[in-house]
C-alpha positions as CSV (number, residue, x, y, z in Angstrom):
1,M,149.2,40.6,110.4
2,K,149.5,43.8,108.5
3,K,152.7,45.2,106.9
4,E,153.0,48.9,106.9
5,Q,156.5,50.6,105.6
6,G,158.3,47.5,106.0
7,V,157.2,47.1,109.9
8,V,154.9,44.3,110.9
9,L,152.3,45.4,113.5
10,S,150.1,42.9,114.9
11,D,146.0,43.9,115.6
12,K,146.7,43.9,119.2
13,N,149.5,46.6,118.9
14,I,147.1,48.4,116.7
15,R,144.5,48.7,119.1
16,K,146.7,49.1,122.1
17,S,148.2,52.3,119.9
18,D,145.0,53.6,119.3
19,Q,144.0,53.5,122.6
20,N,147.2,55.5,123.8
21,M,145.8,58.4,121.4
22,I,142.4,58.2,122.8
23,D,144.0,58.7,126.4
24,A,145.8,61.6,125.1
25,C,142.9,63.4,124.0
26,R,140.6,65.5,126.2
27,D,137.1,64.6,125.8
28,T,133.9,66.8,125.3
29,A,133.5,67.6,129.1
30,Q,136.8,68.5,129.6
31,V,137.1,70.7,126.5
32,L,133.8,72.6,128.0
33,G,134.8,72.6,131.3
34,P,136.5,75.5,133.1
35,S,139.9,75.4,134.4
36,Y,138.7,76.5,137.8
37,I,135.4,76.4,140.4
38,G,135.8,77.5,143.7
39,Y,133.0,77.6,146.2
40,N,131.7,80.8,147.8
41,E,129.1,81.7,150.5
42,D,126.2,81.8,148.3
43,C,127.4,81.4,144.7
44,L,130.8,79.8,142.7
45,K,133.9,81.4,141.5
46,V,134.3,80.0,137.8
47,D,138.0,81.1,136.2
48,D,137.4,85.1,137.0
49,N,133.9,85.1,137.0
50,Y,131.3,84.6,140.5
51,V,128.3,82.6,139.1
52,R,125.2,82.4,140.8
53,T,122.4,80.1,139.7
54,F,118.3,80.1,139.5
55,A,115.7,78.2,138.9
56,V,112.5,79.3,137.5
57,N,109.8,78.0,140.4
58,G,106.9,79.9,139.0
59,Y,104.9,81.4,135.7
60,P,101.9,83.6,135.1
61,P,98.6,82.1,134.7
62,T,98.2,82.8,131.2
63,V,101.6,83.1,128.8
64,D,101.8,84.8,125.5
65,V,104.6,84.8,122.5
66,G,107.5,86.8,124.1
67,F,106.7,86.9,127.9
68,M,110.2,85.6,128.3
69,D,111.8,88.3,126.5
70,K,112.6,90.2,130.1
71,L,114.8,87.0,131.2
72,Y,116.2,86.2,127.7
73,H,117.4,89.7,127.2
74,S,117.8,90.7,130.8
75,N,122.0,91.3,130.0
76,T,121.1,94.0,127.2
77,Q,121.8,97.7,127.2
78,K,117.9,97.9,127.7
79,Y,118.0,96.7,131.1
80,V,121.8,96.9,132.4
81,D,124.1,99.7,132.5
82,D,127.3,98.9,130.6
83,N,129.6,99.4,133.5
84,E,127.6,96.6,135.3
85,K,126.7,94.3,132.4
86,G,128.0,90.5,133.1
87,D,126.8,87.7,131.4
88,L,123.7,85.6,131.6
89,D,122.7,82.1,130.3
90,V,119.4,80.5,130.1
91,I,118.7,76.9,129.7
92,E,115.5,74.8,128.9
93,Y,115.2,71.1,129.3
94,I,112.2,69.8,127.7
95,D,111.2,66.1,128.4
96,P,108.3,64.6,126.4
97,I,105.5,62.6,128.3
98,K,104.1,59.8,127.0
99,D,100.5,59.9,125.8
100,K,98.9,57.3,128.2
101,I,101.4,58.7,131.1
102,A,99.7,62.1,130.3
103,K,96.2,61.3,130.4
104,D,96.8,59.3,133.7
105,T,98.2,62.4,135.4
106,L,95.8,64.5,133.9
107,T,92.9,62.4,135.1
108,S,94.5,62.4,138.6
109,E,94.9,66.2,138.7
110,I,91.5,66.3,137.6
111,T,90.3,64.1,140.3
112,K,92.5,66.1,143.0
113,Y,91.1,69.3,142.2
114,E,87.6,68.2,142.1
115,T,87.9,66.3,145.4
116,Q,88.8,69.9,146.7
117,L,86.0,71.7,145.1
118,L,83.6,68.9,146.4
119,Q,84.9,69.9,150.1
120,E,84.6,73.8,149.6
121,Y,81.2,73.1,148.6
122,Q,80.6,70.9,151.5
123,R,82.2,73.3,154.0
124,E,79.9,76.1,152.5
125,S,83.2,78.1,151.8
126,N,83.7,80.3,148.3
127,K,87.3,81.1,149.2
128,N,88.8,78.9,146.5
129,I,85.7,78.1,144.3
130,T,86.5,80.2,141.2
131,W,89.9,79.1,141.4
132,L,89.4,75.7,141.6
133,Q,86.5,75.7,138.9
134,D,88.9,77.4,136.5
135,K,91.9,75.2,137.2
136,I,89.6,71.6,136.3
137,A,87.9,73.4,133.4
138,D,91.9,74.2,132.1
139,L,92.8,70.4,133.0
140,Y,89.8,69.0,131.0
141,A,90.5,71.0,128.2
142,Q,94.3,69.8,128.3
143,R,92.8,66.4,128.6
144,K,90.7,66.3,125.6
145,K,93.8,67.8,123.4
146,V,95.8,64.9,124.6
147,E,93.1,62.5,123.7
148,K,92.6,63.7,120.3
149,N,96.0,63.9,119.5
150,Y,95.6,67.8,119.1
151,A,98.4,68.4,121.6
152,K,101.3,66.8,123.5
153,M,102.6,67.0,126.7
154,F,106.1,67.8,128.3
155,I,108.1,68.6,131.7
156,L,109.8,71.8,131.2
157,S,112.4,72.9,133.7
158,V,113.8,76.3,133.2
159,F,117.4,77.4,134.7
160,V,119.8,80.5,134.7
161,A,123.2,81.7,135.5
162,L,124.1,85.0,136.1
163,Y,127.8,85.9,135.6
164,N,129.8,88.9,136.8
165,A,133.5,89.4,137.6
166,D,132.5,91.8,140.6
167,K,130.8,89.9,143.6
168,K,128.9,93.0,144.8
169,T,127.9,93.8,141.6
170,L,126.4,90.1,141.1
171,D,124.4,90.6,144.2
172,K,123.1,93.7,143.1
173,E,121.9,92.5,139.5
174,S,120.6,89.3,141.0
175,K,118.3,91.3,143.2
176,K,117.7,93.4,140.2
177,L,116.8,90.5,138.1
178,M,114.5,88.8,140.4
179,S,112.5,92.0,141.4
180,R,112.0,92.7,137.6
181,L,110.8,89.2,136.7
182,D,108.4,89.1,140.0
183,G,106.6,91.9,138.5
184,D,105.6,89.7,135.6
185,Q,104.9,86.7,137.9
186,I,108.0,84.8,136.8
187,I,109.6,83.6,139.9
188,L,113.1,82.8,140.4
189,S,114.5,80.6,143.4
190,P,118.3,80.8,143.8
191,L,120.0,77.5,144.2
192,F,121.6,78.0,147.4
193,M,123.9,75.0,148.5
194,R,123.3,73.7,145.3
195,D,125.5,76.0,143.3
196,I,127.5,73.3,142.1
197,E,124.6,71.3,140.5
198,G,123.1,74.6,139.3
199,Y,126.2,75.3,137.4
200,K,126.4,71.5,135.7
201,T,122.3,72.2,134.9
202,C,123.4,75.4,133.2
203,S,126.6,74.0,131.3
204,P,126.2,72.4,127.9
205,Y,126.2,68.9,129.1
206,A,122.6,68.6,128.5
207,V,122.2,66.8,132.1
208,N,119.8,68.2,134.4
209,S,121.1,67.7,138.0
210,V,118.5,69.8,139.7
211,P,115.2,67.6,138.3
212,K,112.6,68.8,141.1
213,F,111.4,72.4,139.0
214,G,109.5,70.7,136.0
215,R,106.4,71.7,135.0
216,N,104.0,70.2,133.2
217,I,103.2,71.9,129.9
218,D,101.5,71.6,126.6
219,T,102.5,72.1,123.3
220,E,100.4,75.2,122.9
221,A,102.3,76.6,126.0
222,L,105.8,75.4,125.1
223,T,105.5,77.4,122.0
224,D,105.5,80.7,123.9
225,F,108.8,79.7,126.0
226,F,111.1,79.4,122.5
227,P,113.5,82.8,122.2
228,F,113.4,82.7,118.4
229,Y,109.6,83.7,117.2
230,H,108.7,86.3,114.6
231,A,110.6,89.0,114.4
232,D,110.0,92.1,116.1
233,I,111.5,95.6,114.6
234,N,111.9,98.1,117.7
235,H,114.4,100.9,116.7
236,P,115.0,103.2,119.8
237,G,113.4,106.7,119.1
238,G,111.6,105.3,116.1
239,I,108.4,106.3,114.5
240,P,105.8,103.8,115.1
241,I,104.7,102.7,112.0
242,A,102.5,99.8,112.2
243,I,101.5,96.9,114.5
244,N,103.2,93.7,114.5
245,K,100.2,91.2,113.8
246,Y,101.7,88.1,115.6
247,L,102.9,89.8,118.5
248,K,100.3,92.8,119.1
249,K,103.3,95.4,119.6
250,M,103.9,98.7,118.0
251,I,106.6,98.7,115.1
252,Y,109.3,101.6,115.6
253,I,111.8,102.0,112.5
254,D,114.4,105.1,113.1
255,F,114.9,105.4,108.9
256,F,117.5,107.9,109.7
257,N,119.5,106.0,111.7
258,F,122.5,105.0,109.7
259,R,123.8,102.6,112.0
260,L,120.7,100.7,112.0
261,L,119.8,101.1,108.2
262,S,121.6,101.6,105.0
263,N,119.7,104.2,103.8
264,A,116.2,106.0,104.5
265,N,114.6,104.9,101.4
266,G,111.8,103.0,101.3
267,F,109.5,101.1,98.7
268,I,105.7,100.5,98.8
269,S,104.0,97.8,96.7
270,G,100.4,96.9,96.1
271,K,97.3,96.7,94.2
272,S,94.9,99.5,94.3
273,G,92.6,99.7,97.1
274,S,95.2,97.8,99.6
275,G,95.9,100.7,102.0
276,K,99.3,102.1,100.5
277,S,98.1,105.9,100.4
278,Y,96.8,105.8,103.6
279,F,99.7,104.1,105.3
280,A,102.0,106.5,103.6
281,S,99.7,109.2,104.8
282,L,99.8,107.9,108.2
283,L,103.9,108.0,107.9
284,T,104.1,111.4,106.7
285,N,102.3,112.8,109.3
286,R,103.6,110.8,112.2
287,S,107.5,111.6,110.7
288,I,106.8,115.1,110.6
289,L,105.3,115.6,114.0
290,I,107.9,113.2,116.0
291,D,110.9,113.5,114.0
292,A,110.4,116.9,112.4
293,V,111.1,115.2,108.8
294,K,110.0,117.8,106.1
295,T,108.1,115.8,103.3
296,A,107.7,116.5,99.4
297,I,104.8,114.3,97.7
298,I,104.1,113.9,94.2
299,D,100.7,113.2,94.1
300,V,99.2,111.7,91.2
301,E,95.7,111.1,92.5
302,G,95.3,113.7,94.8
303,E,95.0,111.2,97.7
304,F,97.5,113.6,99.9
305,V,95.7,116.8,99.7
306,V,93.8,116.0,102.9
307,P,96.3,115.1,105.0
308,T,98.8,117.7,103.8
309,K,96.5,120.4,104.7
310,A,95.7,118.5,108.2
311,I,99.2,118.9,108.9
312,G,99.5,122.7,107.9
313,G,101.1,121.6,104.7
314,A,100.8,123.4,101.6
315,C,99.3,122.2,98.3
316,V,100.4,122.7,95.0
317,K,98.0,122.1,92.1
318,I,99.3,121.4,88.6
319,A,97.3,121.3,86.0
320,I,97.0,123.4,82.4
321,G,95.4,126.8,83.5
322,S,96.2,126.3,87.3
323,N,97.5,129.2,89.4
324,C,100.4,127.7,90.4
325,M,103.4,127.3,88.0
326,L,106.5,126.3,88.1
327,N,109.3,127.5,85.8
328,P,111.9,124.1,85.2
329,F,114.5,126.5,84.4
330,D,115.1,128.2,87.4
331,L,118.3,128.4,89.1
332,A,119.4,127.9,93.1
333,V,122.0,127.9,95.1
334,E,123.2,124.6,96.4
335,Y,126.2,123.1,98.3
336,E,129.3,121.9,96.9
337,M,130.2,118.5,97.6
338,D,133.6,116.7,97.7
339,K,134.6,113.3,95.7
340,D,133.6,111.6,98.9
341,G,130.2,113.2,98.8
342,R,130.7,115.3,101.9
343,P,129.6,119.2,101.9
344,T,132.6,121.5,101.2
345,G,130.7,124.5,102.9
346,V,130.8,125.9,99.5
347,Q,128.1,127.3,98.0
348,K,127.2,127.3,93.9
349,I,125.0,127.4,91.2
350,D,125.1,124.3,89.4
351,I,124.6,125.6,85.7
352,K,125.7,122.4,84.2
353,G,123.9,120.4,86.1
354,K,120.5,122.4,85.5
355,V,121.5,122.0,81.7
356,S,121.8,118.1,82.0
357,E,118.4,118.3,83.7
358,L,116.4,120.4,81.0
359,I,118.1,118.2,78.4
360,S,116.5,115.2,80.0
361,M,113.3,117.2,80.3
362,F,113.4,117.6,76.1
363,G,114.1,113.9,75.8
364,I,110.9,113.1,77.4
365,M,109.1,115.6,75.5
366,R,110.9,114.8,72.2
367,P,112.7,111.6,72.3
368,E,113.4,111.3,69.0
369,Y,115.6,114.2,68.7
370,I,117.5,114.3,71.8
371,A,118.7,110.8,70.8
372,D,120.2,112.4,68.1
373,S,123.9,113.1,69.5
374,V,124.2,115.9,67.3
375,V,121.1,117.5,68.5
376,H,121.7,116.9,72.0
377,A,125.2,118.4,71.7
378,H,123.8,121.4,70.1
379,V,121.0,121.8,72.5
380,A,123.6,121.8,75.4
381,T,125.7,124.2,73.8
382,C,122.2,126.4,73.5
383,L,121.0,126.4,77.1
384,Q,124.7,127.5,78.4
385,M,124.3,130.7,76.0
386,L,120.8,131.2,77.0
387,Y,122.2,131.4,80.7
388,N,125.2,133.2,80.0
389,N,122.9,135.7,78.0
390,F,121.0,135.9,81.0
391,G,124.0,137.1,83.2
392,F,124.1,133.7,85.3
393,T,127.4,132.2,86.2
394,E,128.0,129.6,89.1
395,G,128.8,132.6,91.7
396,P,125.1,132.8,94.1
397,N,125.4,136.5,93.6
398,S,124.9,136.2,89.6
399,L,121.2,135.6,90.9
400,Y,120.3,139.2,91.7
401,D,120.6,142.4,90.5
402,E,121.7,145.4,92.6
403,I,119.5,148.5,92.1
404,K,119.5,151.9,93.8
405,Y,116.5,154.0,94.9
406,F,115.9,157.0,96.5
407,D,114.6,156.3,100.4
408,E,112.6,159.2,101.4
409,D,112.8,158.6,105.1
410,T,116.6,158.8,104.9
411,E,116.8,161.2,102.2
412,S,119.7,158.9,100.6
413,Y,120.3,156.4,97.8
414,V,120.2,152.8,98.8
415,S,121.3,149.7,97.2
416,K,119.4,146.5,97.4
417,K,119.3,143.1,95.7
418,V,116.2,141.9,93.4
419,K,116.2,138.6,91.9
420,K,116.9,138.2,87.9
421,Q,114.3,137.3,85.7
422,M,114.7,133.5,84.9
423,P,114.6,132.1,81.4
424,R,111.7,130.2,80.0
425,I,110.8,127.5,77.3
426,S,110.0,130.3,75.0
427,D,113.8,132.0,75.2
428,A,115.2,128.5,74.9
429,R,113.1,127.9,71.5
430,A,114.8,131.6,70.5
431,I,118.3,130.5,70.9
432,F,117.5,127.1,69.0
433,F,115.9,128.6,66.1
434,Q,119.1,131.5,66.1
435,Y,121.4,128.8,66.2
436,A,119.9,126.6,63.8
437,D,119.7,129.7,61.3
438,Q,123.3,130.6,61.9
439,Y,124.7,126.9,61.7
440,G,122.1,125.8,59.1
441,D,121.2,122.8,61.7
442,A,117.7,121.6,60.2
443,A,117.5,118.7,62.9
444,L,117.8,121.5,65.4
445,Y,115.4,124.0,64.1
446,N,112.8,120.9,63.8
447,F,113.1,120.2,67.4
448,A,112.7,123.8,68.3
449,E,109.7,124.0,66.1
450,S,108.6,120.8,67.6
451,L,108.2,122.2,70.9
452,S,105.6,124.8,70.1
453,E,102.5,123.1,71.8
454,F,105.0,123.4,75.1
455,A,105.6,126.9,74.5
456,E,102.9,129.9,75.6
457,G,99.9,129.4,73.7
458,G,100.5,125.5,73.1
459,I,97.9,122.9,74.6
460,Y,100.8,122.0,76.9
461,D,102.2,125.9,78.1
462,L,101.7,125.2,81.8
463,F,105.9,124.9,82.0
464,D,106.3,128.2,79.6
465,C,106.1,130.3,82.3
466,Y,107.5,132.3,85.6
467,T,107.3,130.5,88.6
468,K,104.1,131.7,90.8
469,L,102.5,130.0,93.9
470,D,99.4,130.5,94.5
471,I,98.9,128.5,97.6
472,D,95.4,130.0,99.1
473,E,93.1,130.0,96.3
474,N,92.1,133.7,97.3
475,Q,95.6,135.1,97.8
476,E,98.5,135.0,95.3
477,D,102.2,135.0,96.7
478,A,104.8,135.2,94.1
479,D,107.6,134.9,96.9
480,L,106.2,131.9,98.9
481,D,109.2,129.8,100.0
482,L,107.6,126.4,99.8
483,T,110.6,124.9,102.0
484,E,109.5,126.7,105.1
485,Y,105.9,124.3,105.0
486,P,106.5,120.9,107.0
487,C,104.7,119.2,103.9
488,I,104.5,119.8,100.4
489,D,102.0,118.2,98.3
490,F,102.1,118.4,94.2
491,D,98.5,117.5,93.2
492,L,98.7,116.0,89.7
493,S,95.1,114.8,89.8
494,G,94.2,117.6,87.1
495,V,97.1,116.0,84.6
496,D,94.9,113.7,82.9
497,D,97.2,113.2,79.5
498,E,99.1,109.9,80.1
499,N,102.0,111.8,77.6
500,L,102.0,115.0,79.5
501,R,102.3,113.3,83.1
502,P,105.9,111.6,83.0
503,I,106.8,115.4,81.9
504,V,105.1,116.8,84.8
505,M,106.5,114.2,87.2
506,Y,110.2,114.8,86.2
507,V,109.7,118.7,86.2
508,I,108.8,118.5,89.9
509,M,111.2,115.8,91.0
510,T,114.1,118.2,89.7
511,W,112.4,121.3,91.4
512,I,112.4,119.3,94.7
513,W,116.0,118.0,94.1
514,T,117.3,121.4,93.2
515,R,115.1,123.4,95.7
516,F,114.3,121.2,98.5
517,I,116.7,118.4,98.9
518,K,120.0,120.0,97.9
519,T,119.9,123.6,99.8
520,D,119.4,122.0,103.4
521,L,122.0,119.5,104.6
522,K,120.6,119.4,108.0
523,T,117.1,118.8,108.2
524,K,115.7,115.6,107.2
525,K,113.9,115.3,104.3
526,R,111.7,112.6,102.4
527,I,110.0,112.6,98.8
528,V,107.3,110.5,98.5
529,C,106.8,109.6,94.9
530,D,103.3,108.1,94.2
531,E,102.6,105.7,91.3
532,A,106.2,106.0,90.7
533,W,105.7,102.9,88.1
534,T,104.6,105.5,85.4
535,M,108.1,106.8,85.5
536,L,109.5,103.5,84.6
537,S,107.2,102.2,82.3
538,D,107.7,101.6,78.8
539,R,104.2,102.8,77.7
540,F,105.0,106.3,78.3
541,K,107.6,108.2,76.4
542,G,111.0,109.5,77.9
543,T,111.0,106.7,80.6
544,N,114.7,106.2,80.0
545,Y,115.0,109.7,81.7
546,T,112.6,109.5,84.3
547,A,113.6,106.0,85.7
548,G,117.2,107.2,85.6
549,C,116.2,110.2,87.4
550,L,114.5,108.3,89.7
551,E,117.4,106.0,90.4
552,N,120.5,108.9,90.9
553,Y,117.9,110.0,93.5
554,A,117.7,106.7,95.2
555,R,121.5,106.3,94.9
556,R,122.4,109.8,96.2
557,I,119.6,111.2,98.3
558,R,121.1,109.9,101.8
559,K,124.2,112.2,101.3
560,Y,121.6,115.3,101.4
561,N,120.2,113.8,104.9
562,G,117.0,112.7,102.5
563,S,114.8,109.7,101.9
564,L,113.0,108.4,98.9
565,F,109.8,106.6,99.1
566,C,108.6,105.1,95.8
567,I,104.9,103.8,95.9
568,T,103.3,101.5,92.9
569,Q,100.8,99.3,92.4
570,N,102.6,97.8,89.6
571,F,105.5,95.9,91.0
572,R,106.6,94.4,87.3
573,E,107.8,97.8,86.2
574,F,110.2,97.7,88.8
575,A,111.4,94.0,88.5
576,T,112.0,94.2,84.6
577,R,114.3,97.3,84.5
578,K,117.7,98.1,85.9
579,E,116.9,101.1,87.2
580,G,113.9,99.6,89.0
581,L,116.0,97.1,90.6
582,A,118.6,99.7,91.9
583,I,115.7,101.5,93.3
584,L,115.0,98.3,95.3
585,S,118.6,97.6,96.1
586,N,119.0,101.0,97.6
587,S,115.6,101.1,99.4
588,A,116.6,99.7,102.9
589,V,112.9,99.0,104.0
590,K,110.3,97.6,101.8
591,M,106.4,97.0,102.3
592,F,104.2,94.5,100.5
593,F,100.6,95.0,100.6
594,N,98.1,92.9,99.0
595,H,99.2,92.2,95.5
596,E,97.4,90.6,92.2
597,P,98.3,87.3,91.3
598,E,100.3,88.1,87.9
599,D,102.5,90.2,90.3
600,I,103.4,87.8,93.0
601,A,105.5,85.8,90.7
602,A,107.8,89.3,90.1
603,V,107.9,89.8,93.8
604,E,108.5,86.0,94.8
605,G,111.7,85.7,92.3
606,R,113.3,88.9,93.5
607,F,112.8,88.3,97.2
608,L,112.7,84.5,97.4
609,L,109.4,84.5,99.8
610,T,108.5,81.7,101.5
611,D,105.4,79.7,100.9
612,G,103.6,81.6,103.7
613,E,104.6,85.2,103.0
614,K,103.7,84.7,99.5
615,Q,100.0,83.3,100.4
616,F,99.8,86.2,102.6
617,I,100.4,88.7,100.1
618,L,97.7,87.5,98.1
619,S,95.3,87.2,100.4
620,A,96.2,90.3,102.7
621,D,93.6,92.5,104.4
622,R,93.4,96.0,103.4
623,G,95.9,98.0,105.6
624,D,98.0,94.5,106.2
625,F,101.6,94.2,104.5
626,L,104.8,92.2,104.9
627,L,107.7,94.5,106.0
628,K,111.1,93.7,105.1
629,I,114.4,94.8,106.7
630,G,117.3,93.2,105.4
631,K,116.9,89.4,106.4
632,E,113.9,90.6,109.0
633,T,110.4,90.1,107.8
634,V,107.4,91.1,110.1
635,V,103.5,90.8,109.6
636,A,102.1,94.0,110.1
637,H,98.7,96.0,110.3
638,S,98.9,99.9,109.4
639,Q,96.9,101.0,112.9
640,S,95.4,104.3,113.0
641,F,94.6,106.6,116.1
642,N,91.1,108.0,116.3
643,F,92.8,111.6,116.1
644,E,94.5,110.4,112.7
645,D,91.2,109.2,111.1
646,K,89.7,112.5,111.8
647,M,92.6,114.3,110.2
648,L,92.6,112.2,107.3
649,S,89.1,112.7,106.2
650,K,87.3,115.3,104.5
651,E,85.1,116.0,107.2
652,Y,87.6,117.1,109.3
653,L,88.7,120.1,107.3
654,K,85.1,121.0,106.4
655,A,84.8,121.5,110.1
656,G,87.9,123.9,110.7
657,G,90.0,121.1,112.0
658,E,88.1,121.2,115.4
C-alpha cells in the first residue's frame, strides 16, 4: 500500500491507471502513419500525394562510389523542373549473412556456374564461356575474402517511393526516372499490385514487406551504395580547378557566386616545391579564359612571368634600374561608397586616403619616426599641403590642365586636357624640410634627411620617379593603361634586398588597389599575392603596415567585385598574427599543399584537422592538396591539360606560342 496526498492507492489501481494512460497514447506506427491511404489502378493515394513504389531489380556489373547519385538526387533541380518536382524516398535494407552460410552459398554458386561452363565446353559452344569464366573468378575472389575475414557478405534490398500531387506528373516522372537509370544499368521494377507492401517497405518502420528483391553483396561493394561519402564540390558555371582524388571527378568552384561563398578570397599554403605556384597559374589562366577574371599578381620569385605572357598579359619588372617605374604618389579617380559599402555613382579623388597610404609607406621605410605621433601628424599635414600646392582637389577634373593650341587644319584655337604632373618623393622631402625649418621640428627634419636613400640618386630610389611602363623591352609607352590587359604580373625577382621587398610589395599593393580594384566595379578582378608571409613576418621592418594593408583588402575587396588570393610557404606567420587570422577568416576557399612538420601543428590547431587530414598534408605528393570550403573538405589533385603544360613552359614562348 502507498499513501499519496492523503489518498490510499493499491498497486493494482496504479497498474490499471498506467495502462489507461498507455492506451490513450498513439504508438510510433500511428505517429508516423498517414491519415489516409487510397488505392488507385497502379499507385496509392497517401494524404494529398500519389505514390508509386519500385524495387531495384538490376545493377551494373561493376560499381564505384557515387554510381547511385542519379537515384539519390533524382528530385533535385539538376534532373527535374521546379513545376514538376515532387519527392522521392530511397530505402536500403542491409542484412548480414553468417560467414558459414556465406561460404556455403558462394561454394554452391561456384559449383552451379562451373557446371554450366562444363556444359558449354561439352556442347562446343562459346556463347557464354567468357561471361561464366568471369563470374566464377569473381565468386572465387569473394569466397577467398570471406575465408580470410577480409570481407563480410550481406543481402541488400533497395526500394524507391516516388511522390507527386498530380497523377499525370507522377506517371511522367516515373517513366523519366526509369529511363534515366536504365542508361546506367540500374533497373527499377514497379511494384504493381503490391503497392501497399511497397509503401510499408519505404516507410520508416524498418520492415521489408517485399523480401524477394535481395542481392548478395560484399563489404567493398556495399560501401559504394552509401549516399554519404567524400564531399564533392561542383558549382554550376564554376571554374575547373582540380580533380577530386577519391571520386575521380573535376572540382568546379564559382568564386564570385556569393550565394554559394561568403567571398571570393582564397588562401594557398604549402612548403616550397609542393605545387602552389603551378596551381595558382592554372587557376589564373582558367579564370581569365572561362570567367573573364582580370588578375594582378605580386610575383616575388618571377614564377608567373611565363604563364602571364602566354595568356597575353603584361609583365612589369620592378627592380632598381628597371625601365618600369611606379610613382606611389599617383592619384586616380575612384567610385564613392555609401555607409553600407554600395557605390553611389559619384566619382572623386580620395586625397585623404592617398595620404594615409603614403604615411604607411613611410612607416615601412622609417617605422621609428612614423611611430612618433607628432611626426606622424606633421607628415600628414605636409602631404596634404603637397597635393594642394600641385592643384589637386577631390574633383576628378583637377587631375588635368586645360591647354589651348592652334590647329592648322581648322585654323583655330582648340582646347584639350592634359594630365598634370604628379609629385614625387623628392617633392615630399622638400616640403618636409620646409615645414621643419618653419616650425623648428628637429624630428621631422631628421625624418626627411633619413629618406635620402629613397630619393633620386639614393640606393633605393626606384620609387622617386614619374610612372613609366616599358612593357615591351624594345618600345616604351608611358601612357599605357595596364588595366586593359587580362593579367598584370609585377615581377619582383630582381628585388633581392629583404628590407626593400616589403616596401615594394606595399607600393604595388596600393597601386593595384587604387588603379585596378577601385576604378572598375563591374569587372571581376583578383589579386594574387605570392609569398604573402613576408608582409606579416616580424623579420621585416614595417610589417604592422603591410599586414594591416593585406587584412584591409581581404575584408573590403568583395565590395569592389574583387578577390584576394594569398600564397604562403610559412603558415605560422598567418596563425600567430591577428591580421593573418583575419585574412584566414575572410578567405572562403582554403587549399593546403604538403607542409613541413613544424607547420602542421599550426594548421591542425586552427582548422581542427582529423588524423587522416593531418597525415595527408604531411605526405601529400606534388600537386595534391586539401581543399576546405566551409564544412566541406575534399582531397584534390592539381590536374593540368596538355595544352596548359605547353603554355606554362618557357619552351612554348621561345617557339612563338605555336
